[in-house]
C-alpha positions in Angstrom: -217.7 3.4 -38.0 -217.2 4.5 -34.5 -218.7 7.4 -32.6 -218.2 11.1 -33.4 -215.8 11.9 -30.6 -212.1 12.2 -31.3 -209.9 9.5 -29.8 -206.3 9.8 -28.7 -203.7 10.7 -31.2 -201.2 8.0 -32.3 -197.7 8.2 -31.0 -195.1 9.7 -33.3 -193.6 7.1 -35.7 -190.2 8.1 -36.9 -191.4 11.7 -36.8 -193.5 11.2 -39.9 -197.2 12.2 -39.4 -199.1 12.1 -42.7 -202.5 13.6 -43.3 -204.1 11.9 -46.4 -206.5 14.5 -47.6 -209.0 12.8 -49.9 -212.0 13.8 -51.9 -214.0 10.8 -50.7 -213.7 7.9 -48.3 -215.7 5.0 -46.7 -218.6 4.4 -46.7 -218.4 5.5 -50.3 -216.6 3.1 -52.7 -214.4 3.7 -55.7 -210.9 4.0 -57.0 -209.7 6.8 -54.8 -211.4 5.4 -51.7 -209.7 2.1 -52.2 -206.3 3.7 -53.0 -206.3 5.8 -49.8 -207.6 3.0 -47.6 -204.8 0.7 -48.7 -202.1 3.4 -48.6 -203.2 4.4 -45.1 -202.8 0.8 -43.9 -199.4 0.3 -45.6 -198.1 3.6 -44.3 -199.0 2.6 -40.8 -197.2 -0.7 -41.3 -194.1 1.3 -42.5 -194.1 3.3 -39.2 -195.9 6.5 -40.2 -198.6 8.0 -38.1 -201.6 8.5 -40.4 -204.9 10.2 -40.5 -207.4 10.4 -43.3 -209.2 13.8 -43.8 -212.1 13.4 -46.2 -214.9 15.7 -47.5 -218.0 15.8 -45.4 -220.6 14.7 -47.9 -223.7 15.8 -46.0 -223.4 14.0 -42.7 -221.8 16.9 -40.8 -218.2 17.1 -39.4 -217.2 14.1 -37.4 -214.3 11.9 -36.4 -214.4 8.1 -36.7 -212.0 5.1 -36.6 -212.0 2.9 -39.7 -209.6 -0.1 -40.0 -207.7 1.3 -37.0 -207.1 4.7 -38.7 -208.6 8.0 -37.6 -210.8 9.5 -40.3 -212.1 13.1 -40.1 -215.0 14.2 -42.2 -214.5 17.9 -42.7 -216.7 20.6 -44.3 -215.4 22.2 -47.6 -217.7 25.0 -48.7 -216.6 26.9 -51.8 -217.9 30.1 -53.3 -219.9 30.1 -56.5 -220.2 32.8 -59.1 -223.6 34.1 -57.8 -224.3 36.7 -55.1 -226.3 34.1 -53.2 -223.5 31.6 -53.5 -220.9 34.1 -52.3 -223.0 35.0 -49.4 -223.6 31.4 -48.4 -219.8 30.7 -48.6 -219.0 33.8 -46.5 -221.4 32.5 -43.8 -220.2 28.9 -43.8 -216.4 29.4 -44.3 -215.4 30.5 -40.8 -216.8 27.4 -39.1 -215.5 25.1 -41.8 -212.0 26.5 -41.5 -212.1 26.1 -37.7 -212.6 22.3 -38.3 -209.6 22.2 -40.6 -207.4 24.2 -38.2 -208.5 22.0 -35.3 -207.6 18.9 -37.3 -204.1 20.3 -37.9 -203.7 21.3 -34.3 -204.8 17.9 -32.9 -202.9 15.7 -35.3 -199.9 17.9 -36.0 -199.1 16.5 -39.4 -195.6 16.6 -40.9 -197.1 17.0 -44.3 -200.5 17.0 -46.2 -200.9 14.6 -49.1 -203.9 15.4 -51.3 -205.6 12.6 -53.2 -208.0 13.4 -56.0 -208.1 17.2 -56.0 -211.4 18.9 -55.3 -212.6 21.1 -52.4 -210.4 18.9 -50.2 -207.4 20.1 -52.1 -208.3 23.8 -51.9 -208.5 23.5 -48.1 -205.2 21.5 -47.9 -203.6 24.2 -50.0 -204.9 26.8 -47.4 -203.2 24.8 -44.6 -200.0 24.7 -46.7 -200.0 28.5 -47.2 -201.0 29.5 -43.6 -199.0 26.9 -41.6 -196.2 26.2 -44.2 -197.0 22.6 -44.2 -195.2 20.6 -46.9 -197.7 19.7 -49.6 -197.9 16.7 -52.0 -200.6 16.3 -54.6 -201.7 13.0 -56.2 -204.2 13.3 -59.0 -206.4 10.2 -59.7 -207.7 11.5 -63.1 -210.3 13.9 -61.7 -209.4 16.4 -64.4 -209.9 14.0 -67.2 -212.5 11.4 -66.1 -215.1 13.1 -64.0 -218.7 12.6 -65.0 -219.6 16.0 -63.7 -216.8 17.9 -65.5 -216.3 19.9 -62.3 -213.1 21.6 -63.4 -214.8 22.9 -66.5 -217.5 24.4 -64.3 -215.6 25.8 -61.4 -213.1 28.6 -61.8 -212.3 28.3 -58.1 -211.1 24.7 -58.4 -209.2 25.4 -61.5 -207.3 28.2 -59.8 -206.8 26.2 -56.6 -205.4 23.2 -58.5 -203.1 25.4 -60.6 -201.7 27.0 -57.5 -201.4 23.8 -55.6 -199.4 22.0 -58.3 -197.2 25.0 -58.5 -196.5 25.0 -54.8 -196.4 21.3 -54.1 -193.1 19.6 -53.3 -194.2 16.5 -55.1 -196.9 15.8 -57.7 -197.8 12.3 -58.8 -200.4 10.4 -60.8 -201.0 6.8 -61.7 -200.3 7.4 -65.4 -198.6 9.8 -67.8 -202.0 10.4 -69.3 -203.1 12.2 -66.1 -199.8 14.1 -65.7 -200.0 15.3 -69.3 -203.3 16.9 -68.7 -202.0 18.6 -65.6 -199.1 19.9 -67.6 -201.2 21.1 -70.5 -204.0 22.7 -68.6 -202.8 23.4 -65.1 -199.2 24.5 -65.5 -197.5 21.5 -63.9 -193.8 21.3 -64.4 -192.4 17.8 -63.8 -194.6 15.3 -62.0 -194.0 11.5 -61.7 -196.0 8.3 -62.1 -196.8 6.2 -59.1 -199.0 3.3 -60.4 -202.0 2.0 -58.5 -201.8 -1.2 -56.6 -203.9 -4.3 -55.8 -204.5 -6.5 -52.9 -202.9 -9.8 -54.0 -204.5 -11.8 -51.1 -207.9 -11.7 -53.0 -206.8 -14.1 -55.8 -210.3 -15.4 -56.6 -211.7 -18.9 -57.0 -213.8 -19.7 -60.1 -215.6 -22.5 -58.1 -217.0 -19.8 -55.8 -218.2 -17.5 -58.5 -221.6 -16.0 -57.8 -222.5 -16.4 -61.5 -223.1 -19.6 -63.4 -222.3 -20.5 -67.0 -220.2 -18.6 -69.4 -220.1 -14.9 -69.0 -218.1 -11.7 -69.7 -217.7 -9.5 -66.6 -217.5 -5.7 -66.3 -217.0 -4.0 -62.9 -217.1 -0.4 -61.7 -219.2 2.6 -60.7 -222.2 2.9 -63.0 -221.3 6.4 -64.4 -221.2 7.6 -68.0 -217.4 7.7 -68.1 -217.1 4.0 -67.4 -218.8 3.2 -70.8 -221.0 0.4 -69.8 -223.6 1.6 -72.3 -221.0 1.1 -75.0 -220.5 -2.5 -73.9 -224.3 -3.1 -73.9 -224.4 -1.8 -77.5 -221.6 -4.1 -78.4 -223.5 -7.1 -76.9 -226.5 -6.2 -79.0 -224.6 -7.2 -82.1 -222.4 -9.9 -80.7 -223.2 -13.5 -81.5 -221.0 -16.6 -81.0 -221.8 -19.6 -83.2 -220.9 -23.1 -82.1 -218.4 -23.5 -84.9 -216.7 -20.3 -83.8 -216.2 -21.4 -80.2 -213.1 -23.4 -79.4 -213.4 -27.1 -79.1 -213.5 -27.2 -75.3 -216.4 -24.9 -75.0 -220.1 -25.6 -75.1 -220.8 -22.9 -77.7 -220.8 -19.2 -77.7 -224.5 -18.5 -78.0 -225.0 -18.9 -74.2 -222.4 -16.3 -73.3 -223.9 -13.3 -71.4 -222.6 -10.1 -69.9 -222.6 -9.4 -66.1 -222.1 -5.8 -65.0 -221.1 -5.5 -61.3 -221.5 -2.2 -59.5 -223.9 0.6 -58.7 -224.2 4.3 -59.5 -226.2 7.1 -61.1 -226.5 5.4 -64.5 -228.1 2.2 -63.3 -231.6 3.1 -64.4 -230.5 4.3 -67.8 -228.5 1.1 -68.4 -231.4 -1.0 -67.3 -233.6 0.8 -69.8 -230.9 0.3 -72.5 -230.9 -3.4 -71.9 -234.6 -3.5 -72.3 -234.5 -1.3 -75.4 -231.9 -3.7 -77.0 -233.9 -6.8 -76.1 -231.0 -8.1 -74.0 -232.8 -9.1 -70.8 -231.6 -12.7 -71.1 -228.0 -11.8 -72.1 -227.1 -8.8 -69.8 -227.4 -8.8 -66.0 -227.0 -5.7 -63.8 -225.8 -7.6 -60.7 -225.4 -4.6 -58.3 -222.5 -4.2 -55.9 -220.5 -7.1 -54.6 -218.0 -7.5 -51.8 -214.3 -7.4 -53.0 -213.9 -11.2 -52.4 -217.0 -12.0 -54.4 -215.7 -9.7 -57.2 -212.4 -11.6 -57.3 -214.3 -14.9 -57.5 -216.5 -13.6 -60.3 -213.4 -12.5 -62.2 -211.8 -15.9 -61.8 -214.9 -17.5 -63.3 -215.3 -15.1 -66.3 -214.4 -15.7 -69.9 -212.9 -12.2 -69.9 -213.1 -8.9 -67.9 -214.0 -6.0 -70.1 -213.2 -2.4 -69.2 -215.0 -0.2 -71.8 -214.3 3.3 -70.2 -214.6 6.4 -72.3 -211.6 7.6 -70.3 -209.7 5.7 -67.7 -206.9 7.3 -65.7 -205.4 4.0 -64.8 -207.9 1.2 -64.1 -207.4 -0.8 -61.0 -209.9 -3.3 -62.5 -207.2 -4.4 -64.9 -205.0 -5.3 -62.0 -207.8 -7.1 -60.3 -208.5 -9.1 -63.5 -204.8 -10.1 -63.7 -204.8 -11.1 -60.1 -207.8 -13.4 -60.5 -206.6 -15.0 -63.7 -209.0 -13.4 -66.1 -208.4 -12.4 -69.7 -208.5 -8.7 -70.1 -210.2 -6.5 -72.8 -209.1 -2.9 -71.9 -209.9 0.5 -73.1 -207.0 2.3 -74.8 -208.5 5.7 -74.0 -206.4 6.9 -71.0 -203.6 5.5 -69.0 -203.8 1.7 -69.8 -201.4 1.8 -72.7 -198.7 2.7 -70.2 -198.9 -0.6 -68.4 -201.0 -3.0 -70.5 -199.2 -4.5 -73.5 -201.7 -5.2 -76.4 -201.9 -8.8 -77.3 -199.6 -9.9 -74.5 -201.4 -9.3 -71.1 -204.6 -7.8 -72.5 -206.3 -6.6 -75.7 -206.4 -2.8 -76.0 -209.4 -1.3 -77.9 -211.2 2.0 -78.4 -214.6 1.3 -76.9 -216.1 4.2 -78.9 -215.6 1.9 -82.0 -218.3 -0.5 -81.2 -217.3 -2.9 -84.1 -213.8 -3.0 -82.8 -215.0 -3.7 -79.3 -217.1 -6.6 -80.6 -214.1 -7.9 -82.5 -211.9 -7.8 -79.4 -214.4 -9.6 -77.3 -215.0 -12.3 -79.9 -211.3 -12.8 -80.4 -210.8 -13.5 -76.7 -213.8 -15.8 -76.5 -212.9 -17.8 -79.6 -209.2 -18.2 -79.0 -208.5 -20.3 -76.0 -204.7 -20.2 -76.6 -204.8 -16.4 -76.6 -206.8 -16.3 -73.4 -204.4 -18.6 -71.6 -201.3 -16.7 -72.8 -202.8 -13.4 -71.6 -203.9 -14.9 -68.3 -200.4 -16.2 -67.6 -198.8 -12.9 -68.6 -201.2 -11.0 -66.4 -200.6 -13.2 -63.4 -196.9 -12.5 -63.8 -197.2 -8.7 -64.3 -199.6 -8.1 -61.3 -196.9 -9.0 -58.8 -195.3 -5.7 -59.6 -198.3 -3.7 -58.4 -198.6 -4.1 -54.7 -199.9 -1.5 -52.3 -196.7 -1.9 -50.2 -194.7 -0.7 -53.2 -197.0 2.3 -53.7 -196.7 3.2 -50.0 -192.9 2.8 -50.1 -192.7 5.1 -53.1 -194.8 7.7 -51.2 -192.6 7.4 -48.1 -189.4 8.0 -50.2 -191.1 11.2 -51.5 -192.1 12.2 -48.0 -188.5 11.8 -46.9 -187.3 13.9 -49.8 -189.8 16.6 -49.0 -189.1 16.7 -45.3 -185.4 16.5 -45.7 -185.1 19.4 -48.1 -184.4 22.9 -46.8 -186.7 24.4 -49.4 -189.5 22.8 -51.5 -188.8 22.9 -55.2 -190.6 25.7 -57.0 -193.2 24.4 -59.5 -195.1 27.7 -59.6 -197.0 28.2 -62.8 -198.9 31.1 -64.3 -202.2 31.5 -62.5 -204.2 33.0 -65.3 -207.4 31.2 -66.4 
């Protein structure tokens, strides 16, 4: 990161100046952070001027340059339903709003594009209303796959999201699963799928894998929604006998599970490993750089995604890219792009016995693994970040070329 002083504004690029307003960004890591980072890079390559406006998560308002893109960290106080909470909001809001108004005045965006609606979305909606800035909303599953259930707890955010999807010129999500929730609970009319992408340059090399031997791999933020506890429970009852392993393997008994990532559930998962007596069979490896993750996937028997809910699952694309067999949750958006038995095995991870069966099937059947690996390598070429950015640009052109934004207004009752 650079210093906290604003640097010069980029020159106009075809007149399209896009503010990507995200709930989180670097140095934090995760799906939305990766999506916005890659989209910002691709949009710049397509000739747009881009800034990222992210939520200040305790460091104070600041402006930095990351990967050649201006990133503004902006305060987003919201009122709570207590007298003290309302008073604190009243005191903090004027200064916070000045930072947002200054960002608009300095960058002069043609439109604001919200990613992962939260307090960031509420403030972007305010800019839309006050300055008549065209608004686009992209949900990343925050209403269906949030460990903190923020939309169940916050009437302010529920109302803001309902109003924003009603006012937005474009609403997208990576899967119909996410759009269906917006339609059912937040009054969305319409909405379209724009799938996630993957960086195809990180293909992975099994010879460089940071892990030795035969292993299953799981990757992600260690939160409850990701279901790593379910996978540990599955491992506790999973045994591979030599006569079950295919002829080219050294025997299934030595297969272990490696979980890559960090997050709030790490201590609980470690305790669960000890409780199940799996210290020699399950490794919590911590966070790895993207290239090391790709290498680890390339060397794995299979990549397992056991999420309780998964809006899309970029990990699935990463597994395909690295030539790994995929065992994927069917709870969420994956059935929209993963074909069961062709490029992955879909399974309900809440059914522990079914999860064990799927894992055992992949390990035991080399022919199945190789078929799924080949199919995945073929499919992943459809999911590039450039295609995602081009889809967004087409929507920007449609938004900015229209005399009036389409009316998606919904009832605003709670």
